[in-house]
Each structure stands twice: as C-alpha cells, then as structure tokens.
C-alpha positions as CSV (number, residue, x, y, z in Angstrom):
1,M,-49.0,24.0,27.8
2,K,-46.2,21.7,26.4
3,R,-47.7,18.7,28.2
4,E,-51.1,19.5,26.7
5,L,-49.5,19.8,23.2
6,R,-47.5,16.6,23.7
7,D,-50.7,14.7,24.8
8,N,-52.6,16.1,21.9
9,L,-50.0,15.0,19.4
10,I,-49.8,11.5,21.0
11,G,-53.5,11.3,20.5
12,L,-53.2,12.3,16.8
13,E,-50.4,9.7,16.3
14,R,-52.7,7.1,17.9
15,Q,-55.5,8.2,15.5
16,R,-53.1,7.9,12.5
17,A,-52.2,4.3,13.6
18,R,-55.8,3.5,14.1
19,A,-56.6,4.8,10.5
20,W,-54.0,2.4,9.1
21,L,-55.1,-0.5,11.3
22,D,-58.8,0.0,10.4
23,R,-58.0,0.7,6.7
24,D,-59.7,4.1,7.0
25,E,-58.4,6.2,4.1
26,A,-60.7,9.1,4.9
27,A,-59.4,9.3,8.5
28,L,-55.8,9.2,7.3
29,R,-56.4,12.0,4.8
30,A,-58.1,14.1,7.5
31,L,-55.1,13.8,9.8
32,T,-52.5,14.9,7.1
33,D,-51.6,18.3,5.8
34,D,-51.9,19.0,2.1
35,D,-48.1,19.3,2.0
36,F,-47.6,16.0,3.8
37,I,-44.4,14.0,3.2
38,E,-43.7,10.5,4.6
39,I,-40.2,9.0,4.6
40,N,-40.3,5.2,5.2
41,Y,-39.0,1.8,4.0
42,F,-40.4,2.6,0.5
43,G,-38.8,6.1,0.1
44,R,-40.1,9.7,0.3
45,L,-43.8,9.8,-0.6
46,T,-46.3,12.6,-0.9
47,R,-49.8,12.4,0.6
48,A,-51.2,11.5,-2.8
49,Q,-48.6,8.7,-3.3
50,I,-49.3,7.3,0.2
51,L,-53.1,7.3,-0.4
52,S,-53.1,6.0,-4.0
53,E,-49.9,3.9,-4.3
54,L,-49.1,2.6,-0.8
55,F,-52.4,2.4,1.1
56,P,-54.1,-0.1,-1.2
57,H,-51.2,-2.6,-0.9
58,L,-50.1,-2.2,2.7
59,T,-51.8,-3.7,5.7
60,L,-50.7,-2.5,9.1
61,K,-50.9,-5.5,11.5
62,K,-49.3,-4.0,14.6
63,F,-48.1,-0.6,15.7
64,D,-47.2,-0.3,19.4
65,M,-45.8,3.1,20.4
66,T,-43.6,4.0,23.5
67,G,-41.2,6.6,24.7
68,F,-42.9,9.8,23.4
69,E,-40.9,13.0,23.5
70,L,-41.9,16.4,22.4
71,L,-38.6,17.6,20.9
72,A,-39.6,21.1,19.9
73,S,-42.6,23.4,19.4
74,V,-42.3,26.9,17.8
75,S,-44.6,29.1,15.7
76,G,-47.2,26.5,14.8
77,L,-44.8,23.6,14.3
78,A,-44.2,20.8,16.7
79,I,-42.0,17.7,16.6
80,L,-42.9,14.5,18.4
81,S,-40.6,11.5,18.5
82,Y,-41.2,7.9,19.8
83,R,-40.3,4.3,19.3
84,A,-42.6,1.9,17.5
85,D,-42.8,-1.9,17.2
86,E,-44.4,-2.4,13.8
87,E,-45.6,-5.3,11.7
88,I,-46.9,-4.7,8.1
89,N,-47.8,-6.8,5.1
90,Y,-46.9,-5.3,1.8
91,K,-48.1,-7.1,-1.3
92,G,-47.9,-10.4,0.5
93,K,-44.6,-9.8,2.2
94,D,-44.4,-9.5,6.0
95,I,-42.0,-6.8,7.3
96,E,-41.5,-6.2,11.0
97,G,-39.2,-4.4,13.3
98,V,-38.6,-1.7,15.9
99,F,-38.3,1.8,14.7
100,H,-37.7,5.5,15.6
101,V,-40.5,7.8,14.4
102,T,-40.4,11.5,14.1
103,A,-43.6,13.3,13.4
104,V,-43.7,17.0,12.5
105,Y,-47.1,18.7,12.9
106,R,-48.2,22.1,11.6
107,Q,-51.0,24.0,13.2
108,R,-53.8,25.1,10.8
109,G,-56.2,27.3,12.8
110,D,-57.1,25.2,15.8
111,K,-56.1,21.9,14.3
112,W,-52.7,20.2,14.2
113,L,-52.1,18.3,10.9
114,L,-49.3,15.9,10.2
115,L,-46.7,17.6,7.9
116,V,-43.7,15.1,7.9
117,W,-43.6,11.6,9.2
118,Q,-40.4,9.6,9.2
119,I,-39.8,6.1,10.4
120,T,-36.2,4.7,10.6
121,P,-34.8,1.4,12.1
122,Y,-34.2,1.5,15.8
123,M,-30.5,1.0,16.7
124,P,-30.2,0.0,20.4
125,E,-26.8,1.7,20.8
126,S,-28.3,5.1,19.7
127,G,-31.0,5.1,22.3
C-alpha cells in the first residue's frame, strides 16, 4: 500500500514538473488543491498567486528529481520528499541549484491533490 502511494505521488510530482516545463497552466491547476500553498525562492504563495503572478514570468528549464521518500501518510494526507536539480529563468534572470523538496498531498475522493510544496536549498552536510 505505501509503495503504491509513493509511486502515485512520484507520478504526480512528475506531472507537476511536466506542467511547468510545458507551460501548461490548466494541468498545473488540476494537480493543486484549492488551498494550495507553495514556499519557494520568491516567498509563500497561494495557488492564485502562483498561477497569476509567478507562472507568466517563470520558465522551468530543468527539473531532475531523485531520492524519493514517503515520509508519512495518515488520514488522507501524505508527505513526499526528494532532491531536485533545477534551472529556471525568471524575468530574464537564470537561477539554478540543487534543492530539497517536500510535497504534502491531500486526498480528495479518489484523487490526491498537492496541498503544500516547499523547495529549499540542498545542503550536502544535511543529507
């Protein structure tokens, strides 16, 4: 059961990355919960802010994911963590690095939707 959930969430994270890479706003919207919050380089943003303020100006150029771990799953919530090698362009400025990602998913009926997504710099000494 946990392996199946882990694999499902990995698939959803790959779809999220693909939506950014393909510039597919509708796909990104469909993957996120109404209460979605993202914490990233630019701050803490709601789903509306991501779609209206960030998405038009940010181009994801690369997002390679490794080291997936299902950290917890209880009562319709699941937390997936992994490492990402990312390259973006924001308003003409290139930003790249290696990061830790934590993705919290909430189950809505038979679907899992992204509730919280946080990306922070990877520090080698922290694992």
